[in-house]
PDB file of N, CA, C and O in Angstrom, chain B, residues numbered from 101:
ATOM      1  N   UNK B 101    -176.838  66.639 -93.669  1.00  0.00           N
ATOM      2  CA  UNK B 101    -176.670  65.857 -94.964  1.00  0.00           C
ATOM      3  C   UNK B 101    -175.889  64.622 -94.655  1.00  0.00           C
ATOM      4  O   UNK B 101    -175.428  64.691 -93.516  1.00  0.00           O
ATOM      5  N   UNK B 102    -175.587  63.540 -95.264  1.00  0.00           N
ATOM      6  CA  UNK B 102    -174.602  62.276 -95.147  1.00  0.00           C
ATOM      7  C   UNK B 102    -173.702  62.681 -96.012  1.00  0.00           C
ATOM      8  O   UNK B 102    -173.782  63.189 -97.131  1.00  0.00           O
ATOM      9  N   UNK B 103    -172.571  62.292 -95.122  1.00  0.00           N
ATOM     10  CA  UNK B 103    -171.216  62.755 -96.322  1.00  0.00           C
ATOM     11  C   UNK B 103    -171.505  61.141 -97.543  1.00  0.00           C
ATOM     12  O   UNK B 103    -172.347  60.253 -97.414  1.00  0.00           O
ATOM     13  N   UNK B 104    -170.583  61.286 -98.484  1.00  0.00           N
ATOM     14  CA  UNK B 104    -170.803  59.980 -99.851  1.00  0.00           C
ATOM     15  C   UNK B 104    -169.880  60.039 -99.437  1.00  0.00           C
ATOM     16  O   UNK B 104    -169.197  60.974 -99.019  1.00  0.00           O
ATOM     17  N   UNK B 105    -169.628  57.999 -99.578  1.00  0.00           N
ATOM     18  CA  UNK B 105    -168.498  57.571 -99.431  1.00  0.00           C
ATOM     19  C   UNK B 105    -168.032  57.186-100.730  1.00  0.00           C
ATOM     20  O   UNK B 105    -168.959  56.566-101.251  1.00  0.00           O
ATOM     21  N   UNK B 106    -167.271  57.233-101.337  1.00  0.00           N
ATOM     22  CA  UNK B 106    -167.104  56.607-102.780  1.00  0.00           C
ATOM     23  C   UNK B 106    -166.269  55.411-102.744  1.00  0.00           C
ATOM     24  O   UNK B 106    -165.276  55.202-102.048  1.00  0.00           O
ATOM     25  N   UNK B 107    -166.896  54.578-103.703  1.00  0.00           N
ATOM     26  CA  UNK B 107    -166.611  53.043-103.861  1.00  0.00           C
ATOM     27  C   UNK B 107    -165.323  52.981-104.166  1.00  0.00           C
ATOM     28  O   UNK B 107    -164.775  51.968-103.729  1.00  0.00           O
ATOM     29  N   UNK B 108    -164.601  53.757-104.802  1.00  0.00           N
ATOM     30  CA  UNK B 108    -163.121  53.817-105.282  1.00  0.00           C
ATOM     31  C   UNK B 108    -162.889  55.415-105.812  1.00  0.00           C
ATOM     32  O   UNK B 108    -163.891  56.063-106.115  1.00  0.00           O
ATOM     33  N   UNK B 109    -161.833  55.900-105.895  1.00  0.00           N
ATOM     34  CA  UNK B 109    -160.962  56.390-105.734  1.00  0.00           C
ATOM     35  C   UNK B 109    -159.577  56.727-106.734  1.00  0.00           C
ATOM     36  O   UNK B 109    -158.645  55.947-106.925  1.00  0.00           O
ATOM     37  N   UNK B 110    -159.708  57.975-107.251  1.00  0.00           N
ATOM     38  CA  UNK B 110    -158.423  58.156-108.752  1.00  0.00           C
ATOM     39  C   UNK B 110    -157.595  59.149-108.300  1.00  0.00           C
ATOM     40  O   UNK B 110    -158.217  60.208-108.380  1.00  0.00           O
ATOM     41  N   UNK B 111    -156.819  59.270-107.992  1.00  0.00           N
ATOM     42  CA  UNK B 111    -155.583  60.232-107.797  1.00  0.00           C
ATOM     43  C   UNK B 111    -155.343  60.721-109.371  1.00  0.00           C
ATOM     44  O   UNK B 111    -155.185  59.934-110.304  1.00  0.00           O
ATOM     45  N   UNK B 112    -155.347  62.391-109.505  1.00  0.00           N
ATOM     46  CA  UNK B 112    -155.087  62.000-111.628  1.00  0.00           C
ATOM     47  C   UNK B 112    -154.081  63.465-110.981  1.00  0.00           C
ATOM     48  O   UNK B 112    -153.842  64.308-111.845  1.00  0.00           O
ATOM     49  N   UNK B 113    -153.569  63.734-109.674  1.00  0.00           N
ATOM     50  CA  UNK B 113    -152.738  64.887-109.739  1.00  0.00           C
ATOM     51  C   UNK B 113    -151.627  65.038-110.584  1.00  0.00           C
ATOM     52  O   UNK B 113    -151.195  63.897-110.750  1.00  0.00           O
ATOM     53  N   UNK B 114    -150.933  65.835-111.208  1.00  0.00           N
ATOM     54  CA  UNK B 114    -149.617  66.080-111.553  1.00  0.00           C
ATOM     55  C   UNK B 114    -149.976  65.706-113.405  1.00  0.00           C
ATOM     56  O   UNK B 114    -149.220  66.049-114.314  1.00  0.00           O
ATOM     57  N   UNK B 115    -151.369  64.902-113.608  1.00  0.00           N
ATOM     58  CA  UNK B 115    -151.642  64.814-114.717  1.00  0.00           C
ATOM     59  C   UNK B 115    -152.559  65.740-115.629  1.00  0.00           C
ATOM     60  O   UNK B 115    -153.615  66.171-115.165  1.00  0.00           O
ATOM     61  N   UNK B 116    -152.170  66.041-116.897  1.00  0.00           N
ATOM     62  CA  UNK B 116    -152.932  67.369-117.930  1.00  0.00           C
ATOM     63  C   UNK B 116    -153.628  66.862-118.631  1.00  0.00           C
ATOM     64  O   UNK B 116    -153.470  65.764-119.165  1.00  0.00           O
ATOM     65  N   UNK B 117    -154.698  67.749-118.755  1.00  0.00           N
ATOM     66  CA  UNK B 117    -155.781  67.013-120.007  1.00  0.00           C
ATOM     67  C   UNK B 117    -154.930  66.787-121.410  1.00  0.00           C
ATOM     68  O   UNK B 117    -154.106  67.512-121.968  1.00  0.00           O
ATOM     69  N   UNK B 118    -155.493  65.418-121.769  1.00  0.00           N
ATOM     70  CA  UNK B 118    -156.442  64.866-121.973  1.00  0.00           C
ATOM     71  C   UNK B 118    -156.695  63.863-120.704  1.00  0.00           C
ATOM     72  O   UNK B 118    -157.834  63.575-120.339  1.00  0.00           O
ATOM     73  N   UNK B 119    -155.532  63.369-120.078  1.00  0.00           N
ATOM     74  CA  UNK B 119    -155.545  62.037-118.935  1.00  0.00           C
ATOM     75  C   UNK B 119    -156.187  62.333-118.108  1.00  0.00           C
ATOM     76  O   UNK B 119    -156.898  61.341-117.950  1.00  0.00           O
ATOM     77  N   UNK B 120    -156.509  63.139-117.314  1.00  0.00           N
ATOM     78  CA  UNK B 120    -157.704  63.072-115.999  1.00  0.00           C
ATOM     79  C   UNK B 120    -159.118  62.166-116.459  1.00  0.00           C
ATOM     80  O   UNK B 120    -159.647  61.285-115.782  1.00  0.00           O
ATOM     81  N   UNK B 121    -159.595  62.702-117.931  1.00  0.00           N
ATOM     82  CA  UNK B 121    -160.794  62.509-118.460  1.00  0.00           C
ATOM     83  C   UNK B 121    -160.740  61.099-118.625  1.00  0.00           C
ATOM     84  O   UNK B 121    -161.594  60.329-118.185  1.00  0.00           O
ATOM     85  N   UNK B 122    -159.411  60.667-119.461  1.00  0.00           N
ATOM     86  CA  UNK B 122    -158.787  59.601-120.199  1.00  0.00           C
ATOM     87  C   UNK B 122    -159.334  58.156-118.577  1.00  0.00           C
ATOM     88  O   UNK B 122    -160.116  57.213-118.460  1.00  0.00           O
ATOM     89  N   UNK B 123    -158.444  58.780-117.825  1.00  0.00           N
ATOM     90  CA  UNK B 123    -158.502  57.686-116.925  1.00  0.00           C
ATOM     91  C   UNK B 123    -159.418  57.504-115.985  1.00  0.00           C
ATOM     92  O   UNK B 123    -159.585  56.478-115.326  1.00  0.00           O
ATOM     93  N   UNK B 124    -160.351  59.067-115.887  1.00  0.00           N
ATOM     94  CA  UNK B 124    -161.421  59.124-115.023  1.00  0.00           C
ATOM     95  C   UNK B 124    -162.888  57.551-115.857  1.00  0.00           C
ATOM     96  O   UNK B 124    -163.677  56.701-115.446  1.00  0.00           O
ATOM     97  N   UNK B 125    -162.223  58.278-117.499  1.00  0.00           N
ATOM     98  CA  UNK B 125    -163.736  57.440-117.716  1.00  0.00           C
ATOM     99  C   UNK B 125    -163.177  55.482-117.519  1.00  0.00           C
ATOM    100  O   UNK B 125    -164.004  54.605-117.268  1.00  0.00           O
ATOM    101  N   UNK B 126    -161.948  55.255-117.672  1.00  0.00           N
ATOM    102  CA  UNK B 126    -161.563  53.895-117.751  1.00  0.00           C
ATOM    103  C   UNK B 126    -162.072  53.327-116.307  1.00  0.00           C
ATOM    104  O   UNK B 126    -162.413  52.150-116.184  1.00  0.00           O
ATOM    105  N   UNK B 127    -162.098  54.335-115.132  1.00  0.00           N
ATOM    106  CA  UNK B 127    -162.106  53.742-113.886  1.00  0.00           C
ATOM    107  C   UNK B 127    -163.711  53.915-113.809  1.00  0.00           C
ATOM    108  O   UNK B 127    -164.418  53.178-113.121  1.00  0.00           O
ATOM    109  N   UNK B 128    -164.187  54.957-114.582  1.00  0.00           N
ATOM    110  CA  UNK B 128    -165.842  54.621-114.332  1.00  0.00           C
ATOM    111  C   UNK B 128    -166.816  53.333-114.840  1.00  0.00           C
ATOM    112  O   UNK B 128    -167.891  52.884-114.442  1.00  0.00           O
ATOM    113  N   UNK B 129    -165.539  52.840-116.323  1.00  0.00           N
ATOM    114  CA  UNK B 129    -166.298  51.797-116.807  1.00  0.00           C
ATOM    115  C   UNK B 129    -165.993  50.479-116.121  1.00  0.00           C
ATOM    116  O   UNK B 129    -166.536  49.392-116.321  1.00  0.00           O
ATOM    117  N   UNK B 130    -164.813  50.849-115.094  1.00  0.00           N
ATOM    118  CA  UNK B 130    -165.092  49.473-114.614  1.00  0.00           C
ATOM    119  C   UNK B 130    -166.200  48.973-113.295  1.00  0.00           C
ATOM    120  O   UNK B 130    -166.526  47.846-112.924  1.00  0.00           O
ATOM    121  N   UNK B 131    -166.595  50.347-112.797  1.00  0.00           N
ATOM    122  CA  UNK B 131    -167.853  50.289-111.486  1.00  0.00           C
ATOM    123  C   UNK B 131    -168.943  49.674-112.182  1.00  0.00           C
ATOM    124  O   UNK B 131    -169.174  49.552-113.385  1.00  0.00           O
ATOM    125  N   UNK B 132    -169.654  49.257-110.996  1.00  0.00           N
ATOM    126  CA  UNK B 132    -171.141  48.472-111.293  1.00  0.00           C
ATOM    127  C   UNK B 132    -171.719  50.450-111.169  1.00  0.00           C
ATOM    128  O   UNK B 132    -171.317  51.579-110.886  1.00  0.00           O
ATOM    129  N   UNK B 133    -173.054  49.565-111.685  1.00  0.00           N
ATOM    130  CA  UNK B 133    -174.436  50.705-111.943  1.00  0.00           C
ATOM    131  C   UNK B 133    -174.478  51.109-110.162  1.00  0.00           C
ATOM    132  O   UNK B 133    -174.791  50.375-109.224  1.00  0.00           O
ATOM    133  N   UNK B 134    -174.010  52.635-110.155  1.00  0.00           N
ATOM    134  CA  UNK B 134    -174.484  52.693-108.988  1.00  0.00           C
ATOM    135  C   UNK B 134    -173.437  53.434-107.841  1.00  0.00           C
ATOM    136  O   UNK B 134    -173.605  54.290-106.972  1.00  0.00           O
ATOM    137  N   UNK B 135    -172.239  52.612-108.333  1.00  0.00           N
ATOM    138  CA  UNK B 135    -171.095  52.675-107.443  1.00  0.00           C
ATOM    139  C   UNK B 135    -170.598  54.461-108.048  1.00  0.00           C
ATOM    140  O   UNK B 135    -170.844  55.140-109.045  1.00  0.00           O
ATOM    141  N   UNK B 136    -169.829  54.630-106.830  1.00  0.00           N
ATOM    142  CA  UNK B 136    -169.075  56.620-106.962  1.00  0.00           C
ATOM    143  C   UNK B 136    -167.387  56.379-106.987  1.00  0.00           C
ATOM    144  O   UNK B 136    -166.602  55.504-106.621  1.00  0.00           O
ATOM    145  N   UNK B 137    -167.341  57.431-107.513  1.00  0.00           N
ATOM    146  CA  UNK B 137    -165.622  57.621-108.068  1.00  0.00           C
ATOM    147  C   UNK B 137    -165.620  58.554-107.685  1.00  0.00           C
ATOM    148  O   UNK B 137    -166.601  59.200-108.053  1.00  0.00           O
ATOM    149  N   UNK B 138    -164.668  59.300-106.765  1.00  0.00           N
ATOM    150  CA  UNK B 138    -163.789  59.938-106.363  1.00  0.00           C
ATOM    151  C   UNK B 138    -162.694  60.465-107.024  1.00  0.00           C
ATOM    152  O   UNK B 138    -161.666  59.841-106.761  1.00  0.00           O
ATOM    153  N   UNK B 139    -162.544  61.399-107.797  1.00  0.00           N
ATOM    154  CA  UNK B 139    -161.319  61.887-108.988  1.00  0.00           C
ATOM    155  C   UNK B 139    -160.942  63.512-108.248  1.00  0.00           C
ATOM    156  O   UNK B 139    -161.591  64.558-108.219  1.00  0.00           O
ATOM    157  N   UNK B 140    -159.041  62.979-107.473  1.00  0.00           N
ATOM    158  CA  UNK B 140    -158.828  63.967-107.245  1.00  0.00           C
ATOM    159  C   UNK B 140    -157.850  64.463-108.597  1.00  0.00           C
ATOM    160  O   UNK B 140    -157.328  63.591-109.291  1.00  0.00           O
ATOM    161  N   UNK B 141    -157.615  66.158-108.957  1.00  0.00           N
ATOM    162  CA  UNK B 141    -157.177  66.526-109.649  1.00  0.00           C
ATOM    163  C   UNK B 141    -156.802  67.758-109.393  1.00  0.00           C
ATOM    164  O   UNK B 141    -157.519  68.467-108.687  1.00  0.00           O
ATOM    165  N   UNK B 142    -155.113  68.424-110.144  1.00  0.00           N
ATOM    166  CA  UNK B 142    -154.910  69.541-109.792  1.00  0.00           C
ATOM    167  C   UNK B 142    -154.931  70.524-111.323  1.00  0.00           C
ATOM    168  O   UNK B 142    -154.641  71.703-111.522  1.00  0.00           O
ATOM    169  N   UNK B 143    -155.473  69.291-112.356  1.00  0.00           N
ATOM    170  CA  UNK B 143    -155.499  70.078-113.341  1.00  0.00           C
ATOM    171  C   UNK B 143    -157.024  71.212-114.002  1.00  0.00           C
ATOM    172  O   UNK B 143    -158.023  70.717-114.524  1.00  0.00           O
ATOM    173  N   UNK B 144    -156.824  72.671-113.798  1.00  0.00           N
ATOM    174  CA  UNK B 144    -157.703  72.862-113.669  1.00  0.00           C
ATOM    175  C   UNK B 144    -159.051  73.074-114.581  1.00  0.00           C
ATOM    176  O   UNK B 144    -160.009  73.739-114.186  1.00  0.00           O
ATOM    177  N   UNK B 145    -158.995  72.439-115.816  1.00  0.00           N
ATOM    178  CA  UNK B 145    -159.879  72.031-116.742  1.00  0.00           C
ATOM    179  C   UNK B 145    -160.710  70.910-116.678  1.00  0.00           C
ATOM    180  O   UNK B 145    -161.818  70.758-117.191  1.00  0.00           O
ATOM    181  N   UNK B 146    -159.884  69.944-115.815  1.00  0.00           N
ATOM    182  CA  UNK B 146    -160.625  68.357-115.868  1.00  0.00           C
ATOM    183  C   UNK B 146    -161.769  68.159-115.142  1.00  0.00           C
ATOM    184  O   UNK B 146    -162.430  67.121-115.155  1.00  0.00           O
ATOM    185  N   UNK B 147    -162.077  69.433-114.324  1.00  0.00           N
ATOM    186  CA  UNK B 147    -163.972  69.284-113.946  1.00  0.00           C
ATOM    187  C   UNK B 147    -164.617  69.323-114.863  1.00  0.00           C
ATOM    188  O   UNK B 147    -165.548  68.583-115.179  1.00  0.00           O
ATOM    189  N   UNK B 148    -164.030  70.513-115.582  1.00  0.00           N
ATOM    190  CA  UNK B 148    -165.115  70.619-117.136  1.00  0.00           C
ATOM    191  C   UNK B 148    -165.595  69.640-117.895  1.00  0.00           C
ATOM    192  O   UNK B 148    -166.682  69.141-118.188  1.00  0.00           O
ATOM    193  N   UNK B 149    -164.096  69.472-118.203  1.00  0.00           N
ATOM    194  CA  UNK B 149    -164.332  67.782-118.860  1.00  0.00           C
ATOM    195  C   UNK B 149    -164.832  67.117-118.522  1.00  0.00           C
ATOM    196  O   UNK B 149    -165.724  66.703-119.262  1.00  0.00           O
ATOM    197  N   UNK B 150    -164.659  66.382-116.960  1.00  0.00           N
ATOM    198  CA  UNK B 150    -165.458  65.084-116.335  1.00  0.00           C
ATOM    199  C   UNK B 150    -166.626  65.887-116.274  1.00  0.00           C
ATOM    200  O   UNK B 150    -167.571  65.273-115.778  1.00  0.00           O
ATOM    201  N   UNK B 151    -166.895  67.122-116.633  1.00  0.00           N
ATOM    202  CA  UNK B 151    -168.628  67.135-116.639  1.00  0.00           C
ATOM    203  C   UNK B 151    -169.168  67.199-117.858  1.00  0.00           C
ATOM    204  O   UNK B 151    -170.349  66.855-117.907  1.00  0.00           O
ATOM    205  N   UNK B 152    -168.764  67.468-118.659  1.00  0.00           N
ATOM    206  CA  UNK B 152    -168.839  67.825-120.303  1.00  0.00           C
ATOM    207  C   UNK B 152    -169.079  65.895-120.318  1.00  0.00           C
ATOM    208  O   UNK B 152    -170.077  65.393-120.833  1.00  0.00           O
ATOM    209  N   UNK B 153    -168.283  65.296-119.847  1.00  0.00           N
ATOM    210  CA  UNK B 153    -168.437  64.154-120.455  1.00  0.00           C
ATOM    211  C   UNK B 153    -169.540  63.158-120.269  1.00  0.00           C
ATOM    212  O   UNK B 153    -170.079  62.259-120.914  1.00  0.00           O
ATOM    213  N   UNK B 154    -169.668  63.980-118.569  1.00  0.00           N
ATOM    214  CA  UNK B 154    -171.278  62.664-117.989  1.00  0.00           C
ATOM    215  C   UNK B 154    -172.145  62.956-118.643  1.00  0.00           C
ATOM    216  O   UNK B 154    -172.941  62.130-119.089  1.00  0.00           O
ATOM    217  N   UNK B 155    -172.232  64.768-118.961  1.00  0.00           N
ATOM    218  CA  UNK B 155    -173.893  64.791-119.785  1.00  0.00           C
ATOM    219  C   UNK B 155    -173.481  63.912-120.892  1.00  0.00           C
ATOM    220  O   UNK B 155    -174.223  62.948-121.073  1.00  0.00           O
ATOM    221  N   UNK B 156    -172.395  64.035-121.726  1.00  0.00           N
ATOM    222  CA  UNK B 156    -172.787  62.941-123.024  1.00  0.00           C
ATOM    223  C   UNK B 156    -172.981  61.230-122.979  1.00  0.00           C
ATOM    224  O   UNK B 156    -173.544  60.549-123.836  1.00  0.00           O
ATOM    225  N   UNK B 157    -172.403  60.805-121.843  1.00  0.00           N
ATOM    226  CA  UNK B 157    -171.913  59.520-121.338  1.00  0.00           C
ATOM    227  C   UNK B 157    -173.672  58.919-120.299  1.00  0.00           C
ATOM    228  O   UNK B 157    -173.895  57.740-120.024  1.00  0.00           O
ATOM    229  N   UNK B 158    -174.431  59.860-120.007  1.00  0.00           N
ATOM    230  CA  UNK B 158    -175.056  59.448-118.914  1.00  0.00           C
ATOM    231  C   UNK B 158    -175.089  59.342-117.691  1.00  0.00           C
ATOM    232  O   UNK B 158    -176.137  59.355-117.045  1.00  0.00           O
ATOM    233  N   UNK B 159    -173.898  59.217-117.184  1.00  0.00           N
ATOM    234  CA  UNK B 159    -173.113  59.027-115.658  1.00  0.00           C
ATOM    235  C   UNK B 159    -173.700  60.857-114.965  1.00  0.00           C
ATOM    236  O   UNK B 159    -174.112  61.927-115.414  1.00  0.00           O
ATOM    237  N   UNK B 160    -173.404  60.288-113.795  1.00  0.00           N
ATOM    238  CA  UNK B 160    -173.844  61.695-112.905  1.00  0.00           C
ATOM    239  C   UNK B 160    -172.496  62.086-112.112  1.00  0.00           C
ATOM    240  O   UNK B 160    -171.721  61.506-111.352  1.00  0.00           O
ATOM    241  N   UNK B 161    -172.637  63.571-112.771  1.00  0.00           N
ATOM    242  CA  UNK B 161    -171.279  64.295-111.718  1.00  0.00           C
ATOM    243  C   UNK B 161    -172.374  64.669-110.221  1.00  0.00           C
ATOM    244  O   UNK B 161    -173.560  64.992-110.287  1.00  0.00           O
ATOM    245  N   UNK B 162    -171.537  64.501-108.931  1.00  0.00           N
ATOM    246  CA  UNK B 162    -172.440  64.901-107.904  1.00  0.00           C
ATOM    247  C   UNK B 162    -172.254  65.839-106.917  1.00  0.00           C
ATOM    248  O   UNK B 162    -173.007  66.322-106.071  1.00  0.00           O
ATOM    249  N   UNK B 163    -170.372  66.096-107.373  1.00  0.00           N
ATOM    250  CA  UNK B 163    -170.042  67.430-106.732  1.00  0.00           C
ATOM    251  C   UNK B 163    -168.542  67.804-107.127  1.00  0.00           C
ATOM    252  O   UNK B 163    -167.581  67.035-107.127  1.00  0.00           O
ATOM    253  N   UNK B 164    -168.555  68.929-107.406  1.00  0.00           N
ATOM    254  CA  UNK B 164    -166.870  69.329-107.754  1.00  0.00           C
ATOM    255  C   UNK B 164    -166.976  70.637-106.305  1.00  0.00           C
ATOM    256  O   UNK B 164    -167.771  71.489-105.909  1.00  0.00           O
ATOM    257  N   UNK B 165    -165.380  69.985-105.861  1.00  0.00           N
ATOM    258  CA  UNK B 165    -165.404  71.065-104.711  1.00  0.00           C
ATOM    259  C   UNK B 165    -163.731  71.106-104.662  1.00  0.00           C
ATOM    260  O   UNK B 165    -162.899  70.199-104.622  1.00  0.00           O
ATOM    261  N   UNK B 166    -163.629  72.364-104.680  1.00  0.00           N
ATOM    262  CA  UNK B 166    -162.030  73.089-105.017  1.00  0.00           C
ATOM    263  C   UNK B 166    -161.307  73.284-103.282  1.00  0.00           C
ATOM    264  O   UNK B 166    -161.830  73.817-102.303  1.00  0.00           O
ATOM    265  N   UNK B 167    -160.229  72.763-103.385  1.00  0.00           N
ATOM    266  CA  UNK B 167    -159.632  73.578-102.161  1.00  0.00           C
ATOM    267  C   UNK B 167    -157.927  73.799-102.893  1.00  0.00           C
ATOM    268  O   UNK B 167    -157.272  73.118-103.682  1.00  0.00           O
ATOM    269  N   UNK B 168    -157.633  75.255-102.077  1.00  0.00           N
ATOM    270  CA  UNK B 168    -156.641  75.616-103.242  1.00  0.00           C
ATOM    271  C   UNK B 168    -156.559  74.811-104.784  1.00  0.00           C
ATOM    272  O   UNK B 168    -157.469  74.595-105.584  1.00  0.00           O
ATOM    273  N   UNK B 169    -155.608  74.586-104.833  1.00  0.00           N
ATOM    274  CA  UNK B 169    -155.363  74.311-106.723  1.00  0.00           C
ATOM    275  C   UNK B 169    -155.882  72.750-106.692  1.00  0.00           C
ATOM    276  O   UNK B 169    -155.715  72.175-107.768  1.00  0.00           O
ATOM    277  N   UNK B 170    -156.546  71.878-105.538  1.00  0.00           N
ATOM    278  CA  UNK B 170    -156.897  70.598-105.598  1.00  0.00           C
ATOM    279  C   UNK B 170    -158.476  70.567-105.847  1.00  0.00           C
ATOM    280  O   UNK B 170    -159.255  71.210-105.143  1.00  0.00           O
ATOM    281  N   UNK B 171    -158.937  69.632-107.080  1.00  0.00           N
ATOM    282  CA  UNK B 171    -160.533  69.734-106.955  1.00  0.00           C
ATOM    283  C   UNK B 171    -160.751  67.979-106.316  1.00  0.00           C
ATOM    284  O   UNK B 171    -160.015  67.063-105.949  1.00  0.00           O
ATOM    285  N   UNK B 172    -161.851  68.169-106.428  1.00  0.00           N
ATOM    286  CA  UNK B 172    -162.394  66.807-105.582  1.00  0.00           C
ATOM    287  C   UNK B 172    -163.454  66.575-106.313  1.00  0.00           C
ATOM    288  O   UNK B 172    -164.485  67.244-106.235  1.00  0.00           O
ATOM    289  N   UNK B 173    -163.253  65.455-107.198  1.00  0.00           N
ATOM    290  CA  UNK B 173    -164.925  65.541-108.346  1.00  0.00           C
ATOM    291  C   UNK B 173    -165.707  63.793-107.876  1.00  0.00           C
ATOM    292  O   UNK B 173    -165.211  62.676-108.021  1.00  0.00           O
ATOM    293  N   UNK B 174    -166.908  64.150-107.362  1.00  0.00           N
ATOM    294  CA  UNK B 174    -167.359  62.726-107.438  1.00  0.00           C
ATOM    295  C   UNK B 174    -168.383  62.352-108.505  1.00  0.00           C
ATOM    296  O   UNK B 174    -169.247  63.157-108.855  1.00  0.00           O
ATOM    297  N   UNK B 175    -168.261  60.887-109.119  1.00  0.00           N
ATOM    298  CA  UNK B 175    -168.720  60.753-109.911  1.00  0.00           C
ATOM    299  C   UNK B 175    -169.765  59.481-110.164  1.00  0.00           C
ATOM    300  O   UNK B 175    -169.225  58.376-110.114  1.00  0.00           O
ATOM    301  N   UNK B 176    -170.977  59.501-110.388  1.00  0.00           N
ATOM    302  CA  UNK B 176    -171.607  57.869-110.231  1.00  0.00           C
ATOM    303  C   UNK B 176    -171.872  57.393-111.595  1.00  0.00           C
ATOM    304  O   UNK B 176    -171.821  57.980-112.676  1.00  0.00           O
ATOM    305  N   UNK B 177    -172.100  56.461-111.351  1.00  0.00           N
ATOM    306  CA  UNK B 177    -171.706  55.222-112.596  1.00  0.00           C
ATOM    307  C   UNK B 177    -173.553  55.036-113.262  1.00  0.00           C
ATOM    308  O   UNK B 177    -174.056  54.059-112.707  1.00  0.00           O
ATOM    309  N   UNK B 178    -173.963  55.319-113.667  1.00  0.00           N
ATOM    310  CA  UNK B 178    -175.617  54.642-113.700  1.00  0.00           C
ATOM    311  C   UNK B 178    -175.835  53.563-114.209  1.00  0.00           C
ATOM    312  O   UNK B 178    -176.979  53.108-114.225  1.00  0.00           O
TER     313      UNK B 178
END
């Protein structure tokens, strides 16, 4: 399997809900269709919130990885 290379990265470590989601939404809106954003977060509800938002917005949640207390989330703009 080939590794996905994100077009943009967003680090929201240290931010608490709802800011990781708000910042993610703003960043995804600035992307072109098909581009991928990598979000790095340490808020445990951030991946759930981003997942729920992608379902409502029509964007695509590609993956969520957890390493220690850090989450790496990949979202593709549709």
